[in-house]
C-alpha positions in Angstrom: 1.2 44.6 13.2 2.7 47.3 15.5 5.2 44.7 16.7 6.1 43.9 13.2 6.5 47.5 12.2 8.7 48.2 15.2 11.4 45.9 14.0 11.4 46.8 10.3 14.5 49.0 10.5 16.3 46.3 12.4 15.2 43.8 9.7 16.6 45.9 6.9 19.9 46.2 8.8 20.1 42.4 9.4 19.2 41.5 5.8 21.9 43.8 4.4 24.5 42.3 6.7 26.3 39.0 6.2 25.6 37.8 9.7 23.6 34.5 9.3 23.2 34.0 13.0 21.4 37.4 13.4 19.2 36.7 10.4 18.3 33.2 11.8 17.5 34.7 15.2 15.3 37.4 13.7 13.6 34.9 11.5 12.6 32.8 14.5 11.4 36.0 16.3 9.2 37.0 13.4 8.0 33.5 12.8 7.0 33.2 16.4 5.2 36.5 16.2 3.3 35.3 13.1 2.3 32.0 14.6 1.1 33.7 17.7 -1.0 36.2 15.7 -2.1 33.9 12.8 -5.6 33.1 14.1 -6.4 36.9 14.0 -4.8 37.7 10.6 -6.5 38.3 7.3 -4.8 37.8 3.9 -3.6 41.4 3.8 -1.8 41.2 7.1 -0.4 37.8 6.3 1.0 39.4 3.2 3.0 41.8 5.4 4.6 38.9 7.3 5.1 37.1 3.9 7.4 39.8 2.6 9.4 40.1 5.8 9.9 36.3 6.4 10.7 35.8 2.7 13.5 38.4 2.9 14.9 36.8 6.1 14.7 33.2 4.9 16.2 33.4 1.5 19.8 32.2 1.2 19.9 31.0 4.8 21.7 27.8 5.6 19.3 24.8 5.1 18.8 23.9 8.8 17.0 27.2 9.5 14.9 26.7 6.3 14.0 23.2 7.4 12.8 24.5 10.7 10.8 27.2 9.0 9.2 24.7 6.6 8.2 22.4 9.4 6.7 25.2 11.4 4.7 26.6 8.5 3.6 23.3 6.8 0.4 22.9 8.9 -0.6 26.5 9.2 -3.8 27.3 7.4 -2.8 30.9 6.8 0.9 30.4 6.2 2.5 33.1 4.0 2.0 32.0 0.4 5.2 33.3 -1.1 7.3 31.9 1.7 5.7 28.5 1.4 6.2 28.5 -2.4 9.8 29.5 -2.0 10.3 26.6 0.4 8.5 24.2 -1.9 10.8 24.9 -4.8 14.0 24.6 -2.7 16.4 22.0 -4.2 17.0 20.6 -0.7 14.3 18.0 -0.3 14.5 18.3 3.5 13.5 21.9 3.1 10.8 21.3 0.5 9.2 18.1 1.8 7.2 19.4 4.8 5.3 22.0 2.8 5.0 19.8 -0.3 3.4 17.0 1.7 1.3 19.1 4.0 0.7 22.8 3.2 -2.6 23.8 1.8 -1.2 27.2 0.7 0.3 25.8 -2.5 -1.8 26.1 -5.6 -2.4 23.3 -8.1 -0.2 25.2 -10.5 2.6 25.2 -7.9 2.2 21.5 -7.4 2.3 20.7 -11.1 5.4 22.9 -11.5 7.2 21.1 -8.8 6.1 17.7 -10.2 7.4 18.7 -13.6 10.8 20.1 -12.6 12.0 18.5 -9.4 13.5 15.1 -8.6 12.1 11.9 -7.2 12.3 12.8 -3.5 10.3 16.0 -4.1 7.7 13.9 -6.1 7.5 11.4 -3.3 6.7 14.2 -0.8 4.0 15.5 -3.2 2.5 12.0 -3.5 1.8 12.0 0.3 -0.5 15.0 0.3 -4.0 14.5 1.8 -5.6 15.2 -1.6 -4.1 15.2 -5.1 -5.9 16.3 -8.2 -5.8 14.3 -11.4 -3.8 17.0 -13.0 -1.0 16.5 -10.4 -1.2 12.7 -10.4 -0.9 12.6 -14.2 2.6 14.2 -13.8 3.6 12.0 -10.8 2.7 8.9 -12.7 4.5 10.0 -15.9 7.7 11.2 -14.1 7.7 9.1 -10.9 9.9 6.1 -10.3 8.5 2.9 -8.8 8.5 4.3 -5.2 6.6 7.4 -6.2 4.1 5.6 -8.3 3.3 3.1 -5.6 2.9 5.9 -3.1 0.5 7.9 -5.2 -1.5 4.8 -6.0 -1.7 4.1 -2.2 -3.0 7.6 -1.5 -6.8 7.4 -0.9 -7.1 11.1 -1.4 -5.6 11.0 -4.9 -7.8 11.4 -8.0 -6.8 10.0 -11.4 -7.7 10.8 -14.9 -8.7 7.9 -17.2 -5.3 8.1 -18.8 -3.4 8.3 -15.5 -5.2 5.2 -14.1 -4.6 3.3 -17.4 -0.9 4.1 -17.1 -1.0 2.8 -13.5 -2.6 -0.5 -14.7 0.1 -0.9 -17.4 2.8 -0.4 -14.8 1.1 -2.9 -12.5 1.6 -5.6 -15.1 5.3 -5.6 -14.2 5.0 -4.6 -10.6 3.1 -7.0 -8.3 3.4 -4.6 -5.3 1.7 -1.9 -7.3 -1.0 -4.4 -8.3 -1.7 -5.1 -4.7 -1.9 -1.4 -3.9 -4.4 -0.8 -6.7 -6.5 -3.8 -5.6 -6.8 -2.3 -2.1 -8.2 1.0 -3.4 -11.8 1.8 -2.8 -14.3 3.3 -5.3 -12.9 1.5 -8.3 -15.1 1.5 -11.4 -16.3 -1.9 -12.8 -14.0 -1.3 -15.8 -11.0 -0.7 -13.6 -11.9 -3.7 -11.5 -12.1 -5.9 -14.6 -8.7 -4.7 -15.8 -7.1 -5.4 -12.3 -8.5 -8.9 -12.2 -7.3 -9.6 -15.7 -3.8 -8.4 -14.8 -3.8 -10.6 -11.7 -5.0 -13.6 -13.8 -2.2 -13.1 -16.3 0.5 -12.8 -13.6 -0.7 -16.0 -11.9 -0.8 -17.9 -15.2 2.7 -16.8 -16.3 4.2 -17.6 -12.9 2.7 -21.0 -12.7 3.6 -21.9 -16.2 7.2 -21.0 -15.5 7.3 -23.2 -12.4 5.0 -26.1 -13.1 5.5 -26.5 -16.9 3.2 -27.6 -19.6 2.2 -30.8 -17.9 0.3 -28.7 -15.4 -1.4 -26.5 -18.0 -4.8 -28.0 -17.3 -4.4 -27.5 -13.6 -3.1 -24.0 -14.1 -6.2 -23.0 -16.2 -8.3 -24.6 -13.4 -6.5 -22.5 -10.8 -6.8 -19.3 -12.7 -10.4 -19.6 -14.0 -12.1 -22.0 -11.6 -10.0 -22.9 -8.6 -9.9 -19.3 -7.3 -13.7 -19.1 -7.5 -14.2 -22.3 -5.6 -11.7 -21.3 -2.9 -13.5 -18.1 -2.3 -17.0 -19.6 -2.5 -18.7 -18.6 0.7 -21.7 -20.8 -0.1 -19.8 -24.1 -0.3 -22.2 -26.6 1.2 -19.4 -28.9 2.5 -18.1 -26.4 4.9 -19.6 -26.3 8.4 -19.4 -22.6 9.0 -20.3 -22.6 12.7 -17.6 -25.2 13.4 -15.1 -23.1 11.5 -15.9 -19.9 13.5 -15.5 -21.8 16.8 -12.3 -23.4 15.7 -10.9 -20.1 14.5 -11.7 -18.4 17.8 -10.1 -21.4 19.6 -6.8 -21.2 17.6 -6.7 -17.4 17.9 -6.9 -17.6 21.7 -4.2 -20.3 21.6 -2.0 -18.0 19.5 -2.2 -15.3 22.1 -0.3 -17.5 24.5 2.3 -18.7 22.1 3.0 -18.7 18.3 1.2 -21.3 16.3 3.5 -23.6 14.4 3.2 -26.4 11.8 3.5 -29.0 14.5 0.3 -27.8 16.0 -1.5 -28.3 12.7 0.0 -31.8 12.4 -1.1 -32.7 16.0 -4.7 -31.6 15.4 -4.8 -33.5 12.1 -3.5 -36.7 13.8 -6.3 -36.3 16.4 -8.8 -35.7 13.6 -9.5 -32.2 14.8 -9.8 -31.1 11.1 -11.5 -27.8 11.7 -8.9 -26.7 14.3 -6.1 -27.6 11.9 -7.7 -25.7 9.0 -8.3 -22.7 11.3 -4.7 -22.8 12.4 -3.5 -22.8 8.8 -5.7 -19.8 8.1 -4.3 -18.0 11.2 -0.7 -18.7 10.3 -1.0 -17.6 6.7 -3.4 -14.7 7.3 -5.8 -16.4 4.9 -9.6 -16.3 5.2 -10.6 -19.5 7.1 -13.4 -20.1 4.6 -10.9 -20.2 1.8 -8.8 -22.8 3.5 -11.8 -25.0 4.3 -13.0 -24.7 0.7 -9.6 -25.8 -0.5 -9.7 -28.8 1.8 -13.1 -29.9 0.6 -12.5 -29.2 -3.1 -12.9 -32.3 -5.3 -9.2 -32.1 -6.4 -5.9 -31.6 -4.6 -4.5 -28.5 -6.4 -6.3 -26.0 -4.1 -4.8 -27.6 -1.0 -1.4 -27.6 -2.6 -1.5 -23.8 -3.0 -2.7 -23.2 0.6 0.0 -25.4 2.2 2.7 -24.0 0.0 1.6 -20.4 0.7 2.1 -20.9 4.5 5.5 -22.6 3.8 4.6 -25.9 5.4 6.3 -29.1 4.4 5.4 -31.9 2.0 4.6 -34.2 5.0 1.8 -31.9 6.1 0.3 -31.7 2.6 0.4 -35.5 2.4 -1.2 -35.8 5.7 -4.0 -33.4 4.7 -4.5 -35.3 1.5 -4.8 -38.5 3.5 -7.3 -37.0 5.9 -9.2 -35.5 3.0 -9.5 -38.9 1.2 -10.0 -40.9 4.3 -7.2 -43.2 3.2 -3.7 -43.1 1.7 -4.0 -41.4 -1.7 -3.2 -43.4 -4.8 0.5 -43.5 -5.8 0.0 -41.5 -9.0 -1.8 -38.7 -7.2 0.8 -38.6 -4.5 3.6 -38.5 -7.0 1.9 -35.7 -9.0 1.3 -33.7 -5.9 4.8 -34.1 -4.7 6.4 -33.0 -8.0 4.1 -29.9 -8.1 4.9 -29.2 -4.4 8.7 -29.3 -5.2 8.3 -26.9 -8.2 5.9 -24.4 -6.8 7.4 -21.5 -4.9 6.0 -20.0 -1.7 5.7 -16.6 -3.5 3.7 -18.1 -6.4 1.3 -19.9 -4.1 0.8 -16.7 -2.2 0.0 -14.9 -5.4 -2.6 -17.5 -6.3 -4.3 -17.0 -2.9 -4.2 -13.2 -3.4 -5.8 -13.6 -6.7 -8.6 -15.8 -5.1 -9.1 -13.1 -2.5 -9.2 -10.4 -5.2 -11.9 -12.4 -7.0 -13.9 -12.8 -3.8 -13.6 -9.1 -2.8 -14.5 -7.6 -6.1 -17.3 -10.2 -6.6 -18.8 -9.3 -3.3 -18.5 -5.5 -4.0 -20.3 -5.8 -7.3 -17.2 -5.3 -9.5 -17.2 -8.8 -11.1 
């Protein structure tokens, strides 16, 4: 404090002058002094630094204020008034470090920023380690798509019932937000049920648009039954030990070179079915059990979605159907599968698999 008092007269002179360079130099000097002494300071002494730094930092050009914000953002005893002044700066580059990281902002400060500032300020807020439901309510109400996805992806964010309901409604039109919400931990059974219902609706709408009314029965099967079968870890047809060995084998192969569709075709032609299924799982990032269940399912639709999801060709699906049946499939089945393959997009097939994985995850965690 003696060092601070010794420069007070010089500070008064600098603040009253128009020399920005002198003010910036003195700001750095005082900030360095504060950071050096911070571990020893109590709130009263921090308050003395607060007043001095605030006087020096106001109306400085933004590069100096950005530097100050970065230096104070992670300080447990940073001067409160200075941090608040930086947080409300209209320049997001100045405000963002303290908005995202400083623990010296009160909940009232955060709510005020969320209510009055633009989307970039809100995005910085959304990245804080913890967020109260009072703050997230405002972020969800005022935030754009990027902000809302960010706050939904923040494991330290708390939500009111109204706030989470709003997130769910927005997720109906935003598949990326839906995926973010599905990945959150500690969801209530009611929230899980709503998420699964949203996923079910999006799958059904997408498939109806692409496959048409003729596939209505198959669509309902996919949504209500197929996903369950694909995620069924107790399927008796699947030799689990063989799958584990095959997945280890193809994973080791993938470390030496990228696995491709031709590898799957080669293994199928050599009747190395488990290796082929494990390779499909590896390429698509799909649980190997799900791929095996699709192969052993009594119908062909599950396999259609798996093959389309990894963007393999019709020839590979036809070969899988042949191996599955032990002979060339009947013409009517082949024609129906081909027409559906042509209409079904890769993105829609991937959405079906995500829905199946969601059902499996929430079922395992007790949410279903």
